[in-house]
C-alpha positions, 0 to 999 in steps of 0.5 A, a space after each residue: 191308029 186313027 183317033 177317029 176310029 169307032 167300033 162297029 155295032 153288032 145287032 145280036 145284042 143291040 142294047 148291051 152292044 151300044 154300051 159296050 161300043 161306047 166304052 171301047 170307043 171312049 177308051 180308044 179315044 183316051 188312049 190315042 190322046 195320052 199314048 201311054 207306055 204301059 198299055 195294060 196298066 192304062 186300060 186297067 186304070 180306065 176300067 177301074 175308074 169307070 167301075 168306081 164311077 158306076 158304084 158311086 152312082 148306084 150307091 147314091 140311088 140305094 135306099 136307106 139301110 142298104 150296106 155299102 159293102 154289098 156293092 163290092 164287085 167281088 162279094 160273091 153275093 147277088 145284088 139288086 139295084 133300083 131298076 134291076 129285074 129280080 129273079 125272085 120278085 113275084 110283084 114284077 111284070 110276068 111278061 119276062 117269064 115268057 122268054 125261052 130260057 133254052 134259046 139263051 142257053 144255046 146262045 151262051 158260049 161262056 165257060 162255067 168255070 170261075 175266072 181265077 183271082 190275080 195273086 197278091 204279087 201280081 204286078 210286083 215286077 211290072 214297071 209302075 208309074 211315079 208322080 209327085 206333088 205340084 208345088 209353088 214357091 211363096 214368092 217372097 212371103 215369109 217361109 216358115 222353116 221346120 226346125 226340130 231341136 238336135 244336139 250338135 253330135 246328132 247333127 254331125 251324125 246326120 250330115 255324115 250319113 247323107 254327105 255322099 248320098 246323090 240327093 244331098 251331094 250338091 246342096 249348099 250349106 244353108 239347104 244342108 242345114 235346113 234338111 238336118 233341122 227338119 228331120 223328125 225323130 221316130 222310135 220303133 220297137 224290134 220286129 217293126 216293119 219300117 217300110 213295106 215292099 210295094 207300099 207307097 212311101 214318102 219318107 227318107 230315114 237315117 239310122 241314129 241307133 239300132 239295127 235293121 234288115 232289108 228284104 226283097 221279094 221277087 214274084 211269089 218267092 220268099 223274101 231274101 235278105 240283101 243287106 242290113 243297116 246300123 247307126 249311120 246308115 240311111 234308106 228310102 231316099 227315092 221317096 224324096 223325089 216321087 211316090 214310087 212303090 217301095 223296092 224293099 221291106 225294112 224290118 227292125 231287128 232291135 229297138 231303133 231310133 230313126 231320123 225321118 224326112 218327108 218328101 214335101 218338106 224336102 222339096 219345099 226346102 229346095 224350092 224355097 231356097 232356089 226361089 229365094 236365091 234366084 230373086 236375090 241374084 236377079 237383084 244383084 245382076 241388075 246392078 252390074 254395068 256390064 250386064 245392064 243390057 240383058 233382058 229379064 229372061 236372060 238374067 233368069 238364065 244367069 241367075 239359075 246358072 250361078 254356083 255358090 262357093 265359100 272362102 275361109 277368112 284370109 283365103 285369097 279369092 283372086 290374085 293380082 296378075 292372074 288371068 281371070 275367067 270367073 266373076 263373083 257376087 258376094 252373098 254373105 261376108 266381107 272381101 278386102 281388095 289389095 293392090 301392089 304397085 311396081 315397087 312391090 308395096 301393097 295397100 288396101 284399096 277397097 272393101 266389099 260386102 253383101 250385094 257387091 260384085 267383082 271380077 266381071 271384066 273376066 267375062 269380057 276378056 282374058 286381062 290379068 286381075 287388077 287387084 288381089 281379093 282376100 276374104 276378111 271373114 267367111 265369105 260366100 259368093 255366087 260365081 259364073 265363068 266366061 265359058 258358061 256365060 258364053 254358052 248360055 247367052 253368047 259373047 258378052 261383047 255382043 250384049 254390050 253393043 246393044 246399048 252404045 252408051 253402056 258399051 263406051 263406058 265399059 270400054 273406057 273403064 277397061 282401058 284405065 
């Protein structure tokens, strides 16, 4: 439809039609601008908002002592507002009494039947909009973590409950621990409704103790039990992503102890950890000779693509002679480098700690590893493969050629 479209005037009711036409034109303009998927819901929201604005405006004009609930549009009571003509006001100008009521009745084609109210379940099965809070990282300022004391056994049970949940499956160990630390204990009696179908929720729950039943109602039908939860179970995880209406009702069938995590805390943990790691990775990447020719936005891409890996003490990270396709940045821990000569003698040649890197030449070619790297303690590294790097930024050799001096330095280092 043409956004410039406007509704034509009807001369029969000039004053009412002006307002009617204006409202419909504004609705049409906003509809063309937003292009909503759910047209009925969009129109309903538009008119509800206008109704609220009108009620607020009228409320400000009311004299003192006028009850707010008298403004309710469904109160069923006749309401009089400043400037409105009263049918029973004898002090008003009598000029209006000369109007012929019969003419109005002849023109009135509306039915005398009351419009039925929508049932409480109206819209339950309709697709609903979802949203979430807008948040920004602290940008280096101190981020205070939420830590609620728990026993090691309780932490282990929480981890076991959520380890296969899709929201937690890809968290690194630090994020995992922050999530467990932030969960708050909630104790509820039997028959308590933990969550209600259709209500907006913002908590995820892990069952520490007790039992609960899950019910789902479709339309006007009676709720049907679909599953139950006991110690170790969890529910409500979608609330950690957005504030969509709850899909089911959960009722405690005994006294229960739950661990609860709210959406804002969960998203803050993910955002702060991601932001902190990005800043750290960018600093590390600036020190790699092979990548000094990268622009800032290219380093951002690499920082976001790095993945965390862990190695236990004594575990080999790379092996001398193997073909390498990954490079590593050390986040925590220490790595020891060993080199074996042609006679089979192995000696230690170096030790690297936090902020150091190794294996970067694997991004350039498929040459065998020159040393064996072993974790001297529990080692956490960020890693990226040659294929992923090429997919993001293209061949490393092309990036090297941007800086001829750096290019010759790396080539000479490789040939040694």
